[in-house]
C-alpha positions, 0 to 999 in steps of 0.5 A: 500500500503506497504511503500517503505523504502529508505535508505539514506547513508551520504557520507563518507570522503575519506581517504588519506594517510595524513589524520590525519597527521601534515605537517611541514612548515619551515620559510624561511631563511635570504637569502630567505627573503633578495632575496624577499626584493630586488625584492620588492624594485626593483618593487617599483623603477620601478613603481615609475619611470614609475609614474614619467615619466607619470607625467613629460610628462603631465607637459611638455604637459601642458607647451607646450600648455601654451607656444603656447597660450602665443606665439599667444597672443604676436604675435597678440599684436605685430601686433597692437603695430607695427602699432601704429607709422604709424597710424594703417598702418601695418609696412610691408607696410612702408619703413623707410629712415633710414633703406635703407640709411647710413650716409656718412663718413667724411673722412680726406684726408689732413693728414698733415693739420690734424696733425698740432699742435700735435705729432704723433704715428703710430701703425700697424703690420709689413708690413703695411707701418709705416716706409714709412708713417713716412718718408712721414710725415717727408719730407712733414712737413720739416726739418732735420730728425733723426731716432732712430732704434735698429734693422734696416738693412743698406738699411733702412732709407737711407740718414738719420741720424740713431742712435742705429743700432745693439741695441746700446742703449747707442748711443740712450741714448746719442742722446736723451740727445742731443735732450733734450739739443737742445729742451731747447736751442730752447725754450730759443731762442723762449722766447728771440726772438719769433717764427720768430727766429725758422724759418728754424730750423725745425727737425723731430725725428722718433723713431722706436718701441718706446715701446722697448726704454721705458725699455732700454733707461733711458732718454726716459721718460723725452724725451717723456714728454718734446717733447709731451708738448713743442716739436711743439712749438720748431719746433720739430716734433716727430713720434713714431712707434710701433706694440702695441696699449696699453697705458702701452707699451708706458709708458703713463699709468696714463698720459692722458695729455701726451697721448692727445698730440699725434695723433694716426694713426692706420693702417691695422688690428690695425685700424680695431680692434679699429673700432670694439671697437667703434662698427662702422660696417660702419667704419670697412667695409670702412677700409677693402676696401683699404690699404690706409684707416686708422684711425686718432684717431677715424676718417677715414683717406685716405692716399696718394697712396703708390707710391706717398708716396714712391716717396716723401721719395726717393726725400727727402732722396736724398736731405736731409742735414746732420749733425743734428746740423743746427739750430740757436744754431748750425749754418750750416756748409758752403758748403766748410766744407760740402765737407770736412771730419770731420778730415779736418774740425778740429771740429772748433769753430762753434761746441763749444756748441756741444763740451760742450754737448759731454763732459758732456755726456762723464763725465756722462757715461764714468766714469771708462771706458777705452778710447776705450769703451768711443769711441765706447760705449759713442761716437758711433764711431766704425769700420773705424770711430774709429780713428775719435772718438779717435781724438775727445776724445783727443781734448775734453780732451785738450780743457776742461782740462780732464785727 
C-alpha cells in the first residue's frame, strides 16, 4: 500500500506594517505627573475619611450600648437603695410629712415693739411707701420730728420741720451740727440726772436718701456714728431712707458695729431680692402676696394697712409742735410766744444756748462771706424770711461782740 505523504506547513507570522519597527514612548511631563499626584492624594483623603467615619460610628455604637447597660444597672440599684429607709417598702408607696407640709412663718406684726432699742433704715424703690412708713414710725414712737430732704416738693412732709429743700446742703450741714450739739447736751443731762430727766424730750430725725448726704454733707459721718451708738439712749430716734441696699452707699463699709445698730426694713422688690439671697422660696412667695409684707432684717414683717398708716401721719402732722428746740436744754416756748412771730418774740433769753450754737456755726462757715450769703447760705433764711435772718445776724453780732 503506497504511503500517503502529508505535508505539514508551520504557520507563518503575519506581517504588519510595524513589524520590525521601534515605537517611541515619551515620559510624561511635570504637569502630567503633578495632575496624577493630586488625584492620588485626593483618593487617599477620601478613603481615609470614609475609614474614619466607619470607625467613629462603631465607637459611638459601642458607647451607646455601654451607656444603656450602665443606665439599667443604676436604675435597678436605685430601686433597692430607695427602699432601704422604709424597710424594703418601695418609696412610691410612702408619703413623707415633710414633703406635703411647710413650716409656718413667724411673722412680726408689732413693728414698733420690734424696733425698740435700735435705729432704723428703710430701703425700697420709689413708690413703695418709705416716706409714709417713716412718718408712721415717727408719730407712733413720739416726739418732735425733723426731716432732712434735698429734693422734696412743698406738699411733702407737711407740718414738719424740713431742712435742705432745693439741695441746700449747707442748711443740712448746719442742722446736723445742731443735732450733734443737742445729742451731747442730752447725754450730759442723762449722766447728771438719769433717764427720768429725758422724759418728754423725745425727737425723731428722718433723713431722706441718706446715701446722697454721705458725699455732700461733711458732718454726716460723725452724725451717723454718734446717733447709731448713743442716739436711743438720748431719746433720739433716727430713720434713714434710701433706694440702695449696699453697705458702701451708706458709708458703713468696714463698720459692722455701726451697721448692727440699725434695723433694716426692706420693702417691695428690695425685700424680695434679699429673700432670694437667703434662698427662702417660702419667704419670697409670702412677700409677693401683699404690699404690706416686708422684711425686718431677715424676718417677715406685716405692716399696718396703708390707710391706717396714712391716717396716723395726717393726725400727727396736724398736731405736731414746732420749733425743734423743746427739750430740757431748750425749754418750750409758752403758748403766748407760740402765737407770736419770731420778730415779736425778740429771740429772748430762753434761746441763749441756741444763740451760742448759731454763732459758732456762723464763725465756722461764714468766714469771708458777705452778710447776705451768711443769711441765706449759713442761716437758711431766704425769700420773705430774709429780713428775719438779717435781724438775727445783727443781734448775734451785738450780743457776742462780732464785727
